[in-house]
C-alpha positions as CSV (number, residue, x, y, z in Angstrom):
1,M,0.0,0.0,0.1
2,N,1.3,3.5,-0.8
3,Y,0.9,6.6,1.5
4,T,-1.8,8.1,-0.5
5,K,-4.0,5.0,-0.2
6,F,-3.0,4.7,3.5
7,K,-4.1,8.3,4.1
8,K,-7.3,8.0,2.2
9,I,-8.4,5.0,4.3
10,V,-7.6,6.7,7.5
11,F,-9.4,9.8,6.4
12,I,-12.4,7.8,5.4
13,N,-12.5,5.8,8.7
14,A,-12.3,9.4,10.6
15,Q,-15.2,10.5,8.5
16,F,-13.0,13.4,7.2
17,R,-12.6,15.0,10.6
18,C,-9.7,15.7,12.9
19,E,-9.7,12.8,15.5
20,N,-8.9,15.0,18.3
21,P,-12.0,15.0,20.3
22,C,-11.8,18.7,21.0
23,C,-11.4,19.5,17.2
24,N,-13.8,19.5,14.3
25,N,-11.5,20.7,11.6
26,Y,-10.7,18.8,8.4
27,P,-7.6,16.5,8.6
28,E,-4.6,17.4,6.6
29,T,-2.3,14.5,7.6
30,V,-2.1,11.3,9.5
31,H,-0.3,11.0,12.8
32,H,1.3,7.4,13.6
33,F,0.6,6.3,17.1
34,F,3.9,4.4,16.7
35,K,6.6,6.0,14.9
36,Q,7.5,4.6,11.4
37,S,11.1,4.6,12.1
38,K,10.8,2.4,15.1
39,Y,8.0,0.2,13.8
40,P,8.3,0.1,10.0
41,K,6.1,-3.1,9.8
42,Y,3.1,-0.9,10.7
43,K,3.8,2.3,8.8
44,M,1.1,1.8,6.3
45,C,-1.3,0.1,8.8
46,P,-4.5,2.3,9.1
47,D,-5.0,1.1,12.7
48,N,-1.6,2.9,13.3
49,G,-2.8,6.2,12.1
50,M,-5.3,9.0,13.2
51,A,-6.4,11.8,10.9
52,V,-5.5,15.1,12.2
53,C,-5.5,18.8,11.1
54,G,-2.2,20.6,11.0
55,R,-2.6,22.5,14.4
56,C,-3.6,19.2,16.3
57,H,-0.7,17.3,14.7
58,A,1.8,19.9,15.8
59,E,0.3,19.9,19.3
60,I,0.6,16.0,19.5
61,E,4.1,16.0,18.2
62,R,5.2,18.8,20.7
63,R,3.6,16.8,23.7
64,E,5.2,13.6,22.5
65,R,8.7,15.4,22.4
66,Q,8.0,16.6,25.8
67,G,6.9,13.2,27.2
68,E,3.5,14.6,28.1
69,D,0.1,12.5,28.3
70,L,-1.8,12.4,25.1
71,S,-4.8,10.6,26.4
72,D,-7.0,13.7,26.0
73,I,-6.1,14.2,22.3
74,I,-5.7,10.9,20.7
75,P,-8.2,8.0,20.6
76,M,-6.9,5.8,23.2
77,D,-9.1,2.7,22.4
78,R,-7.3,2.6,18.9
79,Y,-4.0,3.4,20.4
80,N,-4.3,0.4,22.8
81,K,-5.7,-1.8,20.0
82,M,-2.5,-1.0,18.0
83,L,-0.4,-1.6,20.9
84,E,-1.8,-5.1,21.4
85,K,-1.1,-5.8,17.7
86,I,2.5,-4.6,18.2
87,N,3.0,-6.8,21.4
88,D,1.5,-9.8,19.9
89,N,3.4,-9.2,16.7
90,I,0.2,-9.3,14.5
91,G,0.4,-7.8,11.1
92,C,-1.9,-5.2,9.7
């Protein structure tokens, strides 16, 4: 799967809305719950991505760098589902 198809699937699953619960903007990009560089096997896995607007993506990235809690701005149920896949070494 290429990035364009991956992004389209993530956007469709998000109903073309930013997935930060406090935002209703249209998404511009996909934020990977688990970084592509560390988990290349899951870089095109739609379960590993959330649709976000630019503002929310910048906020998530900033908070990740600072080691802050993200539970209020990312869908934790999907994050935990993806974490289980990784821990169980289940493919996408």
